[in-house]
C-alpha positions in Angstrom: 81.1 82.3 69.4 80.9 85.2 67.1 81.2 88.6 68.7 78.9 89.9 66.4 76.4 87.7 64.7 73.6 88.8 62.0 71.2 86.8 60.5 68.7 87.3 57.7 68.9 91.0 58.5 66.4 92.7 56.3 65.5 96.2 55.7 62.3 97.5 53.8 61.2 100.8 53.8 57.8 102.3 53.9 58.0 103.0 50.1 58.5 99.1 49.4 62.2 99.9 48.7 64.4 97.0 50.1 67.9 98.2 51.3 69.1 95.0 52.8 68.1 91.5 52.0 68.4 88.8 54.2 72.1 89.7 55.4 73.8 86.2 56.9 76.9 87.4 58.4 79.6 86.5 61.6 82.5 88.7 62.8 84.7 86.7 65.4 86.1 88.9 68.3 89.1 90.5 67.3 88.3 90.6 63.8 88.5 93.2 61.1 85.5 93.2 58.6 84.5 95.3 55.7 81.7 95.6 54.2 82.5 97.2 50.3 80.0 97.6 47.4 78.7 100.7 45.8 76.8 103.0 46.9 72.8 102.2 47.6 73.9 98.6 48.2 73.2 98.5 52.0 76.3 98.4 53.7 75.3 101.8 56.1 72.0 100.6 56.4 73.5 97.4 58.0 75.6 99.7 60.3 73.2 101.6 61.2 71.1 98.4 62.3 74.0 96.9 64.1 74.2 100.0 65.9 70.6 100.4 67.1 70.1 103.6 64.9 67.7 102.1 62.2 64.5 99.9 63.0 64.9 96.1 61.6 62.0 95.0 59.3 62.6 91.5 60.4 66.1 88.8 61.2 68.2 89.1 64.4 71.5 90.4 65.5 73.6 89.1 68.6 76.4 90.2 70.4 77.8 87.3 71.5 74.7 85.2 73.0 72.6 88.2 73.8 69.8 89.3 70.8 70.0 93.0 70.8 67.2 93.7 68.8 65.6 95.5 71.2 68.5 97.2 72.8 69.0 100.9 72.7 72.0 102.2 71.3 73.3 103.4 74.5 73.1 100.0 75.7 74.6 98.1 73.2 78.2 98.3 74.0 79.2 99.5 70.5 81.3 102.7 69.6 80.3 104.6 65.8 82.9 106.5 64.2 81.2 108.4 61.5 82.3 110.0 58.5 81.9 113.4 60.1 84.2 113.3 63.3 81.6 115.8 64.5 84.1 117.3 67.2 83.1 119.7 69.6 84.5 123.0 68.0 84.8 124.8 71.7 86.2 121.8 73.1 90.1 120.7 74.0 91.1 117.7 72.3 91.2 115.9 76.0 87.6 117.4 76.5 86.6 115.9 73.0 87.8 112.2 73.9 86.5 112.3 77.2 82.9 113.8 76.6 80.9 111.0 76.8 82.6 109.2 80.0 81.9 112.3 81.9 78.4 112.4 80.6 78.2 108.6 82.2 80.1 110.1 85.2 82.8 108.0 85.3 84.7 109.3 87.9 87.9 111.8 87.5 90.7 109.5 88.1 89.5 107.0 86.0 88.5 109.5 83.0 91.8 110.9 82.9 93.5 107.5 83.0 91.2 106.3 80.0 92.0 109.8 77.7 95.6 109.5 78.0 95.7 106.0 77.4 93.8 106.6 74.1 95.8 109.5 73.4 99.1 107.4 74.0 97.7 104.9 71.6 96.8 107.4 69.0 100.0 109.7 69.1 98.2 112.4 70.7 99.7 113.4 73.7 100.9 116.3 72.8 97.9 117.8 71.6 95.5 117.1 74.6 95.2 120.9 75.1 94.5 121.8 71.7 91.2 122.8 69.8 89.7 121.1 66.8 90.7 124.1 64.5 94.1 123.3 65.1 94.5 120.0 64.3 94.8 118.9 60.6 92.6 116.7 59.1 94.2 113.1 60.2 94.8 114.5 63.8 90.5 115.2 64.0 90.1 111.5 62.8 92.5 110.3 65.6 90.5 112.2 67.9 87.0 110.5 66.9 88.6 107.6 67.1 89.6 108.6 70.6 86.3 109.4 71.7 85.1 105.9 70.8 88.4 104.1 72.3 87.6 105.6 75.8 84.4 104.3 76.3 85.7 100.4 75.9 83.2 99.0 73.9 83.1 95.2 73.0 82.6 96.3 69.1 83.5 99.0 67.0 81.3 100.0 63.5 83.0 102.6 61.5 81.5 104.2 58.8 83.5 105.7 55.8 85.8 107.3 58.4 88.6 108.1 55.7 86.5 109.4 52.6 87.1 113.0 54.0 90.6 112.8 54.1 93.0 113.6 51.1 94.8 110.1 48.9 97.7 110.4 50.9 96.5 111.0 54.0 94.0 108.3 53.7 96.9 105.7 53.1 98.6 106.6 55.8 95.4 106.2 58.0 94.6 102.8 57.0 97.6 101.6 58.9 97.0 104.0 61.9 93.5 102.3 61.8 95.0 99.1 62.0 97.3 99.6 64.5 94.7 101.0 66.6 92.7 98.2 66.5 95.2 95.6 66.7 95.8 97.2 70.1 92.9 96.9 71.3 91.2 93.9 69.8 87.3 94.4 69.7 85.3 93.0 66.4 85.4 95.9 64.2 82.5 96.2 61.4 83.8 98.9 59.1 81.7 100.0 56.1 83.7 101.8 52.3 82.8 101.9 49.3 86.6 102.0 48.5 87.5 98.2 47.3 91.4 99.6 47.9 90.4 99.5 51.8 88.5 97.3 51.6 91.0 94.6 50.1 94.1 95.9 52.3 91.9 96.3 55.5 90.0 93.6 56.1 90.6 90.2 57.5 87.3 89.1 55.6 85.4 91.5 53.1 81.6 91.2 52.5 80.7 92.4 48.9 77.3 94.0 48.6 74.8 94.6 45.5 71.5 96.0 46.0 71.0 95.1 49.2 72.3 91.3 48.6 75.5 89.6 49.9 77.6 88.8 46.7 80.2 86.8 48.8 82.0 87.1 52.1 85.5 85.7 52.3 89.0 87.0 52.5 91.0 89.8 50.4 93.0 86.9 48.7 90.4 84.4 48.0 87.7 87.2 46.7 90.5 88.7 43.9 90.9 84.8 43.2 87.9 83.2 43.5 85.2 85.9 42.4 81.5 83.9 43.0 80.2 85.9 40.3 80.5 88.9 37.7 79.9 91.3 40.2 82.2 90.3 42.3 85.3 89.9 39.6 85.1 93.4 38.5 84.3 94.8 41.8 87.4 93.3 43.3 90.8 94.1 41.8 91.9 97.6 40.5 92.3 97.9 37.6 88.7 95.9 36.9 88.9 92.5 35.1 88.5 92.4 31.5 85.3 90.4 30.0 84.0 89.0 27.0 82.0 86.7 25.2 83.1 83.5 24.0 82.5 80.0 22.9 84.1 76.8 24.6 84.8 74.2 21.6 84.7 70.4 22.3 88.5 69.9 20.8 91.6 72.2 20.5 94.7 72.6 17.9 96.0 69.1 19.7 92.7 67.4 19.2 92.0 66.3 22.6 91.7 69.5 24.5 89.1 71.9 24.4 89.7 75.8 23.2 88.3 79.1 24.4 87.4 81.3 21.1 88.3 84.7 22.4 87.5 87.3 19.3 89.6 85.6 16.8 92.2 84.0 18.3 91.7 80.4 20.1 93.6 79.4 23.5 94.2 75.8 24.1 93.1 75.2 27.8 95.3 73.1 30.0 93.7 69.8 31.6 92.1 71.2 34.9 90.9 74.2 33.9 89.1 71.8 30.9 87.9 69.6 33.4 85.8 72.4 35.7 84.0 74.0 32.4 83.4 70.7 30.4 79.9 71.0 31.0 79.9 74.3 28.6 81.9 72.8 25.8 79.9 74.2 22.9 78.1 76.8 24.4 78.8 80.8 25.0 80.6 81.6 28.3 81.8 84.7 29.9 85.8 84.7 30.3 87.6 87.2 32.3 91.5 88.1 32.2 92.7 90.3 34.8 95.2 93.5 33.1 97.7 92.2 34.8 97.9 88.8 33.4 97.8 90.4 29.8 101.2 89.7 28.6 102.8 91.8 25.5 104.5 89.4 23.0 106.2 89.6 20.0 104.1 86.1 19.0 100.9 84.7 18.3 98.3 86.0 21.0 95.2 88.4 21.1 95.9 90.8 18.3 94.9 94.1 19.3 95.1 97.9 18.8 95.9 100.4 21.6 93.7 103.2 22.1 95.0 105.3 25.2 98.3 104.7 26.9 98.4 106.2 30.5 102.4 106.1 31.9 101.8 106.0 36.1 105.5 105.9 36.6 105.7 102.3 38.0 103.7 100.6 35.4 101.8 101.8 32.4 98.1 101.0 31.5 97.0 100.3 27.7 93.1 100.7 26.8 92.7 98.3 23.6 90.2 97.1 21.3 90.3 93.4 21.1 87.5 92.3 17.9 85.5 90.5 20.8 82.0 91.1 22.3 82.6 92.6 25.5 80.3 91.3 28.4 77.5 93.5 29.0 77.6 92.9 33.0 81.2 93.6 33.1 80.5 97.7 32.5 78.2 98.3 35.5 81.1 97.5 38.1 83.7 99.2 36.3 86.2 101.6 38.1 85.6 105.1 37.7 89.1 105.9 36.3 88.8 103.1 33.5 85.5 105.0 32.8 87.4 107.9 32.4 89.8 106.6 30.4 87.1 104.8 28.2 85.7 108.1 27.8 89.3 109.3 26.7 89.6 106.7 24.1 86.3 107.8 22.2 88.6 111.3 21.5 91.4 108.9 19.9 89.2 107.4 17.9 86.9 105.1 19.6 86.2 103.5 22.9 88.7 100.5 24.4 87.2 97.4 25.3 90.0 95.9 27.0 92.9 97.3 29.3 96.0 95.7 30.3 98.6 97.0 32.8 102.1 96.3 31.9 105.7 97.1 32.6 106.1 101.0 32.1 109.3 100.6 29.6 106.9 98.8 27.0 107.1 100.4 23.9 103.5 101.3 23.5 101.9 103.7 21.6 98.2 104.9 20.9 97.2 103.6 17.6 99.9 101.0 17.3 99.0 96.9 17.3 99.7 95.1 20.1 99.9 91.5 20.9 99.1 89.9 24.0 99.6 86.7 25.6 97.8 85.1 28.8 98.3 82.0 30.5 95.0 80.0 30.0 95.2 78.6 34.0 94.6 82.1 34.5 91.2 82.9 33.3 88.3 83.2 34.9 84.7 81.6 33.7 81.5 82.9 34.2 77.8 81.3 33.5 76.6 83.9 30.6 72.9 83.8 32.3 73.7 84.1 36.1 76.7 85.4 36.0 77.5 82.9 38.6 81.5 81.5 38.5 82.0 78.1 36.7 84.0 76.3 39.2 83.5 72.8 37.6 
């Protein structure tokens, strides 16, 4: 039985705005599940309803076989870690971690045991006498985690706990959070807007948009088999390139269909052709990930490089391809891609595609670049619904 079971969970505010629409989700005991999506998608609202901090419009939340809709937050046996650590500045680390236990009148010896055990797990043993102002951002976050751990809850809820940390510390704390999770083993529901956090931390990831669950699966499955255009562009960094394209019934061989991408035609291998067979002679949305575009000196997709970013271990090439970019792609594009596209205007026009290539590849802005792509690595979506074409 799932440690957390969410059925048809809905939140409609008095203004008529639907923040969450019929969410179904199961979190197994010991599982680390991430809710991810853009700002305003409903992920924090869902977490607050699970915690009991937000009234439910309809649906049910169960912990094990116990429905907790009408159970007060303090009796739900959950611990929540917020974006703001909310530590008491006048109390020591030891006192901050044990504050809830003292309020619950836990015996002094038991309280001391739990505080020191949590401090040991989090590497805070040498810092128990310090005040919050004497700690780094990462140490303060660990104190906030310690305060949750000592309560020994059956469920952990985390609302963007790393968003206030700098980039380097955020990476370190990701592994720290997972290490603590594995040592405790409680079911954890973690909210973030950062898809990199979601992909690196989650056993399973739930992708939300406008209050609706788009897909719930493992990180690998989300990346390899996105359910729709939104998931395809939201999961994966840099974002997937999406173009309108036509499928013809016969290819160059006379037997295999082709996809027309701009002025180029790509023969589709038999397995790919089979699952898009119903769309032959029609328009589709074709997706190609930046890492699947390979610079070639032979035939392929002819583009013009508009902007080149050197990142040390790789190079990002923003290019213009003579193809119509799918309108649905832009909504979920990453901030970095948006910024680069903006810079592309200064270089002579906004690019409509991006490739991630080897850093030693000789590419310069303004030059022609030809890319090849394995047709088996293409993604296909219905142009009307945005749903993946799976055959």
